[in-house]
LUMVOLO-150547 format. One line per 2 residues: number of its first residue (from 1); for each residue y, z, x of C-alpha. Coordinates in Angstrom, 1 decimal, decimal comma. Each point is the difference from the previous one (the first is absolute). Layout:
% LUMVOLO-150547
NUM = Y:Z:X ~ ...;
This chain:
% LUMVOLO-150547
1 = 67,1:111,8:73,1 ~ -1,6:-2,1:2,4;
3 = 2,5:0,8:2,8 ~ -1,1:3,4:-0,3;
5 = -3,2:-1,2:1,7 ~ 1,6:-1,4:3,0;
7 = 0,3:2,9:2,4 ~ -0,7:-1,9:3,2;
9 = -1,1:-3,3:1,7 ~ -3,0:-1,8:-1,6;
11 = 0,3:2,0:-3,1 ~ 0,6:-3,2:-1,9;
13 = -3,4:-1,0:0,6 ~ -1,3:2,7:-2,2;
15 = 1,4:-1,7:-3,2 ~ -1,8:-2,4:-2,3;
17 = 1,1:-3,8:0,5 ~ 1,2:0,1:-3,7;
19 = 2,7:3,1:0,9 ~ 1,5:-2,0:2,7;
21 = 2,7:-1,8:-2,2 ~ 1,0:3,4:-1,8;
23 = 0,4:1,4:3,6 ~ 2,3:-2,9:0,7;
25 = 2,3:0,6:-3,1 ~ 0,0:4,0:1,0;
27 = 1,1:-0,9:3,4 ~ 2,6:-2,6:-1,3;
29 = 1,2:2,7:-2,4 ~ 0,1:2,8:2,9;
31 = 1,9:-2,4:2,2 ~ 2,6:-0,8:-2,3;
33 = 0,6:3,6:-1,0 ~ 0,2:1,4:3,6;
35 = 2,1:-3,0:1,5 ~ 2,4:0,4:-3,0;
37 = 0,8:3,5:1,1 ~ -0,1:-0,4:3,8;
39 = 0,7:-3,6:0,6 ~ -2,0:-2,2:1,9;
41 = -1,6:-3,6:0,4 ~ -1,5:-0,6:-3,5;
43 = -0,3:-3,7:-0,9 ~ -2,2:-0,7:3,2;
45 = -2,4:2,9:-0,6 ~ -0,7:-0,7:-3,8;
47 = -1,2:-3,4:1,1 ~ -2,5:1,3:2,4;
49 = -1,8:2,7:-2,2 ~ -3,2:-2,0:-1,1;
51 = -0,3:-1,6:3,8 ~ 0,2:3,6:1,2;
53 = -2,5:1,4:-2,0 ~ -2,4:-2,9:0,7;
55 = 0,6:0,4:3,9 ~ -0,7:3,9:-0,4;
57 = -3,3:-1,0:-2,1 ~ -1,3:-2,3:2,6;
59 = 0,9:1,6:3,0 ~ -0,5:3,6:1,7;
61 = 3,1:2,0:1,2 ~ 1,0:0,9:2,5;
63 = -2,7:-1,9:2,0 ~ 0,7:-3,3:-1,5;
65 = 3,8:-0,9:0,9 ~ 2,8:-1,1:-2,3;
67 = 3,0:-1,4:1,6 ~ 3,1:-0,4:-2,5;
69 = 2,3:-2,7:1,1 ~ 3,6:1,7:-0,2;
71 = -1,7:2,8:-2,0 ~ 2,5:0,4:-3,2;
73 = -3,2:-0,7:-2,1 ~ -2,2:2,8:1,2;
75 = 0,8:2,5:-3,0 ~ -3,4:-0,7:-1,7;
77 = -1,6:0,1:3,4 ~ 1,5:3,7:0,3;
79 = -1,0:1,0:-3,4 ~ -3,6:-1,1:0,6;
81 = -0,2:2,0:3,3 ~ 0,9:3,2:-1,6;
83 = 4,0:0,2:0,3 ~ 0,9:-0,1:-3,5;
85 = 1,8:3,5:0,6 ~ 2,0:-1,6:2,7;
87 = 2,1:-2,0:-2,4 ~ 2,0:3,1:-1,3;
89 = 1,6:-0,3:3,6 ~ -0,2:-3,9:0,5;
91 = 2,5:-1,1:2,5 ~ 1,6:3,4:0,5;
93 = 0,4:1,7:3,1 ~ -3,2:1,7:0,9;
95 = -1,7:-1,6:-3,0 ~ -2,4:-3,2:-0,1;
97 = 1,2:-3,1:1,6 ~ 0,3:-3,2:-2,1;
99 = -2,0:-1,8:2,6 ~ -3,4:0,2:1,6;
101 = 0,1:2,9:2,7 ~ -2,9:0,8:2,3;
103 = 1,2:3,6:0,4 ~ 0,0:0,4:-3,9;
105 = -3,6:-1,1:-0,3 ~ -3,1:-1,4:1,9;
107 = -0,5:-2,8:-2,7 ~ 3,8:-1,2:1,0;
109 = -1,4:-2,4:2,7 ~ 3,3:-1,2:1,5;
111 = 3,7:1,1:-0,4 ~ 2,1:-3,0:-1,9;
113 = 3,4:-0,6:-1,1 ~ 0,7:-3,4:1,3;
115 = -1,4:-3,4:-1,0 ~ -2,6:-2,3:1,0;
117 = -1,7:2,4:2,4 ~ -3,2:0,9:-1,7;
119 = -2,1:-3,2:1,0 ~ 0,7:0,9:3,8;
121 = -0,6:3,6:-0,6 ~ -3,3:-0,6:-1,6;
123 = -1,0:-2,8:2,7 ~ 0,3:3,2:2,4;
125 = -1,9:2,0:-2,1 ~ -2,8:-2,7:-0,1;
127 = -0,1:-0,4:3,8 ~ -0,2:3,6:0,9;
129 = -2,7:0,4:-2,8 ~ -2,1:-2,8:1,9;
131 = 0,5:1,1:3,5 ~ -0,7:3,6:-0,7;
133 = -3,2:-1,0:-1,9 ~ 1,2:1,4:-3,5;
135 = -0,8:-1,0:-3,4 ~ 2,8:0,3:-2,7;
137 = 2,0:-2,4:-2,1 ~ 3,6:-1,0:0,6;
139 = 2,2:-1,2:-2,7 ~ 3,8:-1,4:0,4;
141 = 1,8:-0,2:-3,2 ~ 3,0:-2,4:0,2;
143 = 2,3:-1,0:-2,3 ~ 1,3:-3,8:-0,6;
145 = 3,3:1,0:0,9 ~ -1,2:1,3:3,3;
147 = -1,9:-3,3:0,5 ~ 3,7:-1,3:1,0;
149 = 0,1:2,1:3,0 ~ -1,0:-1,9:3,3;
151 = -2,1:3,0:1,1 ~ -2,4:-0,5:-2,5;
153 = -0,9:-3,3:0,8 ~ -0,2:0,6:3,8;
155 = -2,9:2,8:-1,1 ~ -1,5:-2,6:-2,1;
157 = -0,4:-2,3:3,0 ~ -1,5:2,7:1,9;
159 = -2,1:1,2:-2,6 ~ -1,8:-3,3:-0,5;
161 = -1,9:0,4:3,3 ~ -1,8:3,1:-1,0;
163 = -3,7:-0,4:-1,3 ~ -0,1:3,2:-1,6;
165 = 1,0:1,3:-3,6 ~ 3,9:0,6:-0,5;
167 = 1,3:0,1:-3,5 ~ 3,7:-1,2:-0,7;
169 = 1,0:0,5:-3,5 ~ 2,8:-2,3:-1,2;
171 = 1,9:1,9:-2,8 ~ 1,8:-2,6:-1,7;
173 = 2,8:0,8:-2,4 ~ 2,4:-2,9:0,7;
175 = 2,5:2,8:1,1 ~ 1,0:1,9:3,3;
177 = 3,2:1,9:-1,2 ~ 1,6:-2,8:-1,1;
179 = -1,6:-3,4:-1,1 ~ -1,8:-1,7:2,9;
181 = 1,3:-2,8:1,6 ~ -1,3:-3,1:2,5;
183 = -3,2:-1,8:0,5 ~ -2,6:2,7:0,0;
185 = 1,4:0,7:-3,5 ~ -0,4:-3,4:-1,2;
187 = -3,6:-0,3:1,7 ~ -1,0:3,5:-1,8;
189 = 1,3:-1,6:-3,2 ~ -2,3:-2,8:0,0;
191 = -3,0:2,1:0,8 ~ 0,9:2,0:-2,9;
193 = -0,2:-3,0:-2,3 ~ -2,8:-1,6:1,2;
195 = -2,1:0,5:-3,2 ~ -1,3:-3,8:0,6;
197 = -1,8:1,5:3,0 ~ -1,2:2,9:-1,1;
199 = -1,3:-1,9:-3,2 ~ -1,6:-3,1:1,9;
201 = -1,6:2,3:2,3 ~ -1,6:1,9:-2,5;
203 = -1,0:-3,2:-2,1 ~ -1,4:-1,6:3,0;
205 = -2,0:3,2:1,1 ~ -1,7:0,1:-3,4;
207 = -0,7:-3,5:-0,4 ~ -1,7:-0,1:3,7;
209 = -1,9:3,1:-0,8 ~ -2,0:-1,8:-2,9;
211 = -1,0:-2,9:2,3 ~ -3,8:0,7:0,9;
213 = -0,5:0,9:3,5 ~ 2,8:-1,6:1,8;
215 = 2,7:1,7:-1,8 ~ 0,1:3,0:1,9;
217 = -0,1:-1,6:3,5 ~ 2,7:-2,1:-1,2;
219 = 2,2:3,1:-0,9 ~ -0,7:1,4:3,3;
221 = 1,0:-2,8:1,6 ~ 3,1:-0,1:-1,7;
223 = 0,6:3,5:1,1 ~ -0,4:-0,8:3,5;
225 = 1,9:-3,3:0,2 ~ 3,7:0,1:1,6;
227 = 1,1:-2,1:-3,0 ~ -1,0:2,2:-2,7;
229 = 1,1:-0,6:-3,6 ~ 2,7:2,5:0,6;
231 = 1,5:-1,8:2,7 ~ -0,5:-3,4:-1,7;
233 = 2,1:1,3:-3,1 ~ 2,1:3,0:1,2;
235 = 2,7:-1,5:2,3 ~ 0,2:1,5:3,5;
237 = -2,6:2,8:-0,4 ~ 2,1:1,6:3,1;
239 = -2,3:3,1:0,2 ~ -3,2:-1,8:0,0;
241 = 1,3:-2,5:2,6 ~ 0,9:2,8:2,1;
243 = -3,7:1,3:-0,1 ~ 0,6:2,8:-2,7;
245 = -2,1:-0,2:-2,9 ~ 2,0:0,3:-3,2;
247 = -1,1:1,5:-3,2 ~ 2,0:-0,4:-3,0;
249 = 2,5:0,0:-1,6 ~ -1,3:2,7:-2,3;
251 = 1,7:2,1:-2,5 ~ 1,3:3,1:1,5;
253 = -0,2:2,3:-3,3 ~ -3,8:-0,7:-0,6;
255 = -1,6:3,2:1,8 ~ -3,6:-1,1:-0,4;
257 = 0,9:-3,9:1,4 ~ 1,7:1,8:2,7;
259 = -2,8:2,2:0,9 ~ -2,2:-2,8:0,2;
261 = 2,1:-2,2:2,0 ~ 0,5:2,8:2,4;
263 = -3,6:0,4:0,5 ~ -0,5:-4,0:0,6;
265 = 2,9:0,5:2,6 ~ -1,7:2,8:1,6;
267 = -3,1:-2,1:0,7 ~ 2,1:-2,7:1,9;
269 = -0,7:-0,3:3,7 ~ 3,5:-0,7:1,2;
271 = 3,6:0,3:-1,1 ~ 0,1:-0,4:-3,8;
273 = 3,1:-0,3:-2,2 ~ -0,1:1,1:-3,6;
275 = 3,0:-1,4:-2,2 ~ 0,7:2,3:-3,0;
277 = 2,5:-0,7:-2,5 ~ 1,9:3,0:-1,3;
279 = 3,0:0,7:-2,2 ~ 2,7:2,2:1,4;
281 = 1,2:2,8:-2,1 ~ -3,0:-0,5:-2,5;
283 = -0,4:2,5:-2,7 ~ 3,7:0,7:-0,3;
285 = 1,9:-2,0:-1,6 ~ 3,4:0,4:1,7;
287 = -1,8:-0,3:3,4 ~ -1,7:-3,3:-1,1;
289 = 3,4:-1,4:-1,0 ~ 1,9:1,3:3,0;
291 = -2,5:0,3:2,7 ~ 2,8:-0,3:2,7;
293 = 2,3:2,7:-1,5 ~ -3,5:2,4:-0,3;
295 = -1,1:-0,9:3,4 ~ 1,9:3,0:1,3;
297 = 1,4:2,0:-2,5 ~ 1,8:3,5:-0,6;
299 = -0,8:2,2:-2,8 ~ 0,2:-1,8:-3,4;
301 = -0,4:0,2:-3,7 ~ -3,5:-0,9:-1,2;
303 = 0,7:-1,0:-3,3 ~ 2,8:-2,6:1,2;
305 = -0,5:-0,4:3,7 ~ 3,5:0,7:0,5;
307 = 1,1:2,1:3,0 ~ 0,7:3,7:-0,5;
309 = 3,8:0,5:0,3 ~ 2,8:-2,6:0,7;
311 = 1,0:-1,5:3,1 ~ 3,6:1,4:0,5;
313 = 1,0:-1,7:3,3 ~ -0,6:-3,1:1,9;
315 = -2,7:0,2:2,9 ~ 0,8:-1,6:3,3;
317 = -2,4:-2,7:-1,2 ~ 2,3:-0,9:-3,1;
319 = 3,0:0,1:2,4 ~ -1,8:-2,4:2,5;
321 = -1,0:-2,2:-2,9 ~ 3,5:-0,3:-1,8;
323 = 1,7:-0,8:3,8 ~ -2,4:-2,6:1,3;
325 = 0,5:-1,9:-3,8 ~ 3,7:-0,2:1,0;
327 = -0,7:-0,8:3,2 ~ -2,4:-2,6:-0,9;
329 = 2,5:-1,4:-2,6 ~ 2,8:-0,5:2,8;
331 = -2,1:-1,0:2,8 ~ -2,3:-3,2:-0,9;
333 = -1,7:0,7:3,4 ~ -1,4:3,3:-0,5;
335 = -3,8:0,4:-0,9 ~ -2,1:2,8:-0,8;
337 = -3,6:0,8:0,8 ~ -2,4:2,5:-1,3;
339 = -3,7:0,8:0,9 ~ -1,3:0,3:-3,8;
341 = 2,4:2,7:-1,0 ~ 3,0:-1,7:-1,7;
343 = 0,3:2,7:-2,5 ~ -0,5:2,9:2,2;
345 = 2,7:-1,4:2,6 ~ 2,3:-1,1:-2,6;
347 = 0,0:-3,8:0,2 ~ -1,0:-0,8:-3,3;
349 = 3,3:-0,8:-1,2 ~ 0,8:-2,2:3,0;
351 = -3,2:-2,0:-0,9 ~ 1,2:-0,3:-3,4;
353 = 3,4:-1,2:1,0 ~ -1,0:-1,9:3,0;
355 = -3,4:-1,0:-0,1 ~ 0,1:-2,9:2,7;
357 = 1,3:2,6:2,7 ~ -2,7:2,7:-1,1;
359 = -3,4:0,4:1,9 ~ -2,9:1,9:-0,7;
361 = -2,6:-0,2:3,0 ~ -2,4:2,4:-1,4;
363 = -1,2:3,0:1,8 ~ 0,8:-1,6:3,3;
365 = 2,7:1,9:1,8 ~ -0,6:-1,4:3,7;
367 = 0,2:-3,6:-1,7 ~ 2,9:0,8:-2,0;
369 = 1,9:1,0:3,1 ~ -0,8:-3,0:2,0;
371 = 0,8:-2,0:-3,2 ~ 3,4:1,6:-0,1;
373 = 0,2:-0,9:3,9 ~ -0,5:-3,7:-0,9;
375 = 2,3:0,1:-2,9 ~ 2,7:1,6:2,3;
377 = -0,5:-2,6:2,5 ~ 0,3:-2,7:-2,6;
379 = 3,4:1,1:-0,8 ~ -0,5:2,4:-3,0;
381 = 0,7:3,5:-0,1 ~ -3,2:2,0:-1,0;
383 = -0,2:3,3:-1,4 ~ -3,5:1,8:0,3;
385 = -0,1:2,9:-2,4 ~ -3,0:2,0:0,7;
387 = -1,0:3,6:0,0 ~ 0,2:2,0:3,5;
389 = -3,8:0,9:0,1 ~ -0,9:-3,8:-0,6;
391 = 2,4:-1,5:2,4 ~ -1,9:1,8:2,7;
393 = -2,7:-2,9:-0,6 ~ 2,4:-2,5:1,3;
395 = 1,1:1,8:3,1 ~ -1,1:-2,5:2,5;
397 = 1,6:-2,9:-1,8 ~ 3,4:1,7:-0,5;
399 = -0,1:0,3:4,3 ~ -1,4:-3,6:0,5;
401 = 1,2:-2,0:-2,9 ~ 3,3:1,8:-0,8;
403 = 1,2:2,0:2,8 ~ -0,7:-2,3:3,0;
405 = 1,9:-2,9:-1,6 ~ 2,6:2,4:-1,2;
407 = -0,1:-1,5:-3,5 ~ 2,1:1,1:-2,7;
409 = -2,6:1,7:-2,5 ~ 1,0:2,7:-2,2;
411 = -2,5:2,7:-0,5 ~ 0,7:1,9:-3,2;
413 = -2,3:3,2:0,7 ~ -1,0:1,7:-3,1;
415 = -1,7:3,5:-0,5 ~ 1,1:1,1:3,4;
417 = -0,3:3,6:1,0 ~ -2,4:2,4:-2,4;
419 = -1,0:-1,6:-2,9 ~ -2,0:2,9:-1,6;
421 = -3,2:-0,5:-2,1 ~ -1,8:-2,8:1,7;
423 = -0,2:2,0:2,9 ~ -0,7:-0,8:3,9;
425 = -0,6:-3,9:-0,4 ~ 3,2:-0,6:-1,7;
427 = 2,6:2,3:1,7 ~ 2,5:-2,1:1,5;
429 = 0,7:2,2:3,1 ~ -0,7:-2,2:2,9;
431 = 2,3:-3,0:-0,4 ~ 3,1:1,5:1,6;
433 = -2,5:0,2:3,1 ~ -1,7:-3,5:-0,2;
435 = 2,9:-1,6:-1,0 ~ 2,3:1,4:2,6;
437 = -2,4:-1,1:2,9 ~ 0,7:-3,5:-0,6;
439 = 2,5:-1,8:2,2 ~ 2,8:-1,9:-2,0;
441 = -0,8:2,1:-3,2 ~ 2,8:2,0:-1,7;
443 = -1,0:2,8:-2,3 ~ 2,4:1,2:-3,0;
445 = -0,5:2,8:-2,3 ~ 2,6:1,0:-2,8;
447 = 0,9:3,3:-1,2 ~ 0,8:-0,9:-3,7;
449 = -0,5:-2,9:-2,6 ~ 3,6:-1,3:1,0;
451 = -0,7:-0,3:3,7 ~ -3,5:-1,5:-0,8;
453 = 2,0:-2,9:-1,8 ~ 2,6:-0,3:2,9;
455 = -3,2:-0,2:2,4 ~ -1,9:-2,4:-1,7;
457 = 3,3:-2,4:0,0 ~ 0,6:0,6:3,6;
459 = -3,8:-0,7:0,8 ~ 0,1:-3,3:-1,8;
461 = 3,0:-1,1:2,2 ~ -1,5:1,3:3,3;
463 = -1,6:-2,6:2,6 ~ -2,8:1,7:1,0;
465 = -3,2:2,1:-1,0 ~ 1,2:3,0:-2,1;
467 = -1,5:2,8:-1,9 ~ 1,5:2,0:-2,9;
469 = -2,1:3,0:-0,8 ~ 0,1:1,7:-3,3;
471 = -1,9:2,7:-1,8 ~ -2,1:0,0:-3,5;
473 = 1,7:1,9:-3,1 ~ 3,4:0,4:-1,3;
475 = 2,9:-1,2:2,3 ~ 2,4:2,6:0,9;
477 = 3,4:-0,7:-1,6 ~ 2,0:2,7:1,9;
479 = 2,9:-0,4:2,6 ~ 1,0:-3,3:-1,4;
481 = 3,4:0,7:1,5 ~ -1,6:-0,2:3,5;
483 = -0,2:-4,0:0,3 ~ 1,5:-1,0:3,0;
485 = -0,9:-3,6:0,9 ~ -3,5:-0,9:1,6;
487 = 0,8:-0,7:3,9 ~ -3,0:-1,0:2,3;
489 = -1,4:3,1:1,7 ~ 2,6:2,7:-1,2;
491 = -0,5:3,0:-1,7 ~ 2,0:1,7:-2,8;
493 = 1,5:3,3:0,5 ~ 0,3:2,2:-3,2;
495 = 1,0:3,2:0,9 ~ 1,3:0,7:3,3;
497 = 0,3:3,6:1,6 ~ -1,7:1,5:2,9;
499 = -2,8:2,2:1,5 ~ -2,9:-1,7:-2,1;
501 = 0,0:-3,5:-0,8 ~ -3,0:-1,7:-2,3;
503 = -0,6:-3,6:0,2 ~ -2,0:-0,9:-2,9;
505 = -2,1:-3,2:-0,5 ~ 0,1:-2,0:-3,4;
507 = -1,2:2,1:-3,2 ~ -0,1:3,0:1,8;
509 = 3,6:0,1:-0,5 ~ 0,0:2,0:-3,1;
511 = -2,6:2,6:1,4 ~ 2,6:0,2:3,3;
513 = 3,0:0,7:-2,4 ~ -2,0:3,0:-1,3;
515 = -0,9:1,0:3,3 ~ 3,7:0,0:1,3;
517 = 1,3:2,1:-2,9 ~ -2,8:2,6:0,7;
519 = 1,3:-0,1:3,4 ~ 3,5:0,4:-0,7;
521 = -1,2:2,9:-2,4 ~ -1,1:1,9:3,1;
523 = 3,3:-0,5:1,6 ~ -0,4:-2,5:2,5;
525 = 1,8:-3,4:0,3 ~ -2,1:-3,4:-0,4;
527 = 1,1:-3,6:0,2 ~ -2,1:-2,6:-1,9;
529 = -0,6:-3,5:1,1 ~ -1,8:-2,8:-2,0;
531 = -1,8:-2,0:2,6 ~ -0,2:-3,4:-2,0;
533 = -1,7:-1,6:3,0 ~ -3,2:1,2:1,4;
535 = 0,0:-2,9:2,7 ~ 2,2:-0,1:1,7;
537 = 1,0:3,5:0,2 ~ 3,9:0,4:-0,2;
539 = 0,2:1,4:3,9 ~ 3,7:0,6:-0,4;
541 = -0,2:2,1:-3,0 ~ -2,7:2,2:2,2;
543 = 2,3:0,3:2,7 ~ 2,9:0,9:-2,4;
545 = -2,1:2,5:-1,6 ~ -1,0:1,6:3,5;
547 = 3,6:0,9:1,0 ~ 0,4:2,1:-3,1;
549 = -3,4:1,4:-1,0 ~ -2,6:2,4:1,6;
551 = -2,8:-1,6:-2,1 ~ -0,6:-3,1:-1,5;
553 = -2,7:-0,4:-2,7 ~ -2,0:-3,0:-0,9;
555 = -1,5:-0,3:-3,4 ~ -2,3:-2,8:-1,2;
557 = -3,2:-0,4:-2,2 ~ -2,1:-1,5:2,5;
559 = -2,4:1,1:2,7 ~ 1,9:1,5:3,1;
561 = -1,8:-2,2:2,5 ~ 2,1:-3,2:0,4;
563 = 2,3:0,9:-2,7 ~ 3,8:0,2:-0,1;
565 = 0,1:3,6:1,4 ~ -1,9:-0,9:3,0;
567 = 2,5:-2,7:0,9 ~ 3,0:2,4:-0,3;
569 = -1,8:2,5:2,2 ~ -1,0:-2,6:2,4;
571 = 4,0:-1,3:0,3 ~ 1,3:3,5:0,3;
573 = -2,3:0,8:2,7 ~ 0,2:-3,4:2,1;
575 = 3,9:0,3:-0,2 ~ 0,1:3,7:0,6;
577 = 1,8:1,0:-2,7 ~ 0,8:4,0:-0,4;
579 = -1,5:0,4:-3,4 ~ -3,4:1,2:-1,4;
581 = -1,9:-2,3:-2,4 ~ -2,4:0,9:-2,8;
583 = -2,0:-2,5:-1,6 ~ -1,2:0,8:-3,6;
585 = -2,5:-2,5:-1,1 ~ -3,6:0,1:-1,2;
587 = -2,9:1,1:2,3 ~ -2,3:-2,5:1,6;
589 = -2,6:-0,1:-2,7 ~ -1,1:-1,4:-3,2;
591 = 2,0:1,4:-3,0 ~ -2,3:0,6:-3,0;
593 = 0,7:-0,4:-4,0 ~ 2,4:2,0:-1,8;
595 = 3,7:0,0:-1,4 ~ 2,6:-0,9:2,4;
597 = 1,7:3,2:-0,7 ~ -3,3:2,0:0,8;
599 = -0,7:-2,1:3,1 ~ 3,7:0,5:1,7;
601 = -0,5:3,8:-0,4 ~ -3,7:-0,1:1,3;
603 = 1,6:-2,1:3,4 ~ 3,3:2,0:-0,1;
605 = 2,2:-2,8:-0,6 ~ 1,7:1,7:-3,3;
607 = 3,4:1,4:0,3 ~ -0,6:3,8:0,4;
609 = -2,6:-0,8:2,5 ~ 1,9:-2,3:2,1;
611 = 3,1:2,6:-0,2 ~ -2,3:2,5:1,5;
613 = -1,1:-2,1:2,9 ~ 3,6:-1,3:0,6;
615 = 1,3:3,6:0,0 ~ -2,7:1,3:2,3;
617 = 0,5:-2,9:2,4 ~ 3,8:0,2:-0,1;
619 = -0,1:3,6:1,0 ~ -2,5:-0,8:2,9;
621 = 2,2:-2,7:1,3 ~ 3,2:2,4:-0,1;
623 = -1,7:2,5:1,5 ~ -1,4:-2,2:3,0;
625 = 3,4:-1,3:0,5 ~ 1,3:3,5:0,4;
627 = -2,7:0,9:2,6 ~ 1,1:-3,1:1,9;
629 = 3,8:0,9:-0,1 ~ -0,7:3,3:1,3;
């Protein structure tokens, strides 16, 4: 097997050219087999196998720098740099990441995970290289989906000024996660179909070459003139008009042609964009037919492509999807927004039922927030459904365009808390901190599926900025009997006792219930409160708890700094309340990939760990109070 000969970086150079297609087939088979067992990003990786092989044939690692936008298509790169064995533990705790990681290999030039960043990072490398007098190539690989992000154009605008080599590879598969939208998608579609240009250029060049003496000079003049054949025939020519040499489009599954194109790109003095056409999911029919479903997949049956096991219960996203459609039916002012994640955020059904009130803005979260602000100012009720980790990209717009004007925009913050296998770049562990810092913002988090439905209806009726935070995964359907009406800024008391009081935020409620049961088994009384509102905090509830308890414990799946627990601690201190506070939250750190259950154990947010910490803190609080009384 050819893969057995790939033990480290640059080993692919030792293979004969005629062996490379076989290598590509082996890599595809390997990826399908491994990801069918572990889950991961399949379709995007199957689409760049030949492109990655060509890059590794032409360039030298780790000296040359390859930067993968987002990075979920870097599996072949990992194989070709000697990490094939790591796929057994792909995305498991302590195992290999599904994204490029500098700490994992010197061949990973830049950590990625969010979209539209690779050109900026690559340009930084280029300038550092030139300033330090070094000599290596820099390649930034960006997908056509990522080209809907404004940051990519900020970088292109900056890159056009440089005079030394910088290679940008546009991996064009007509997809991000969902189907691409917008003007850039249409523009690239015209480039893909510009066969008239390709044929005309070839025909004119061949004819001119046959003209004695003058032919070659005419060809050179055409190459130099700004109004070249390309600009006459292909509308716009955005990249070349910006000062970036454009090569392509070329077929992305022809290794020999890719190698030739990369060598040509390497010779260009200045920025060059190589436009490569690939097929997402290539080589595996189920992924070719449903590339969005196989973008990020769990374990599946190879023969059928169907997920292993059956989904037994709705996820929080499923619940959101059903309720927002019901709200949309009743309220014609409700409009929804997604940033290229219609399927992932549960908005596809709303799109089908109310297409005029559905807006996909592409991978452009900052734009989405301000667009929502404009809709709200114009009299609509916008709901922006977005992953917690991606909403970070619109923080400035939330402050200036929504919060400052106190506009009624609903932020449906999906994938909040620990999300698991995608790791540091995708954990939604900062939203309570950054949203809680914004004036006029209200932040809610439901304990179960029923409360999510009630809170979403409350949020749509609320006249101001409001965020509804919920996690990835199966929606907790317990405690349906505890369903008191949502009242602004008010928590919900579940069990009222004395001694210890647990105040739980959102989806940590199920773990808080387990923790309370363990505390009761040790012989201590324990109240349990569902916070409901993270901002504003229920100060009246805190004061009542302080009267009957020696210890208040806050539980949240957010970093401690700036979170709910710190707000409670600050309030208790400011009011001089006679109670100790213990904050149980995530550490001030980035949390790596792994299952949520494993990660909670590691950060001591599982029920047994929390019970021990709470009981220890309670005993200490009681002993200090006894000393004070003496």
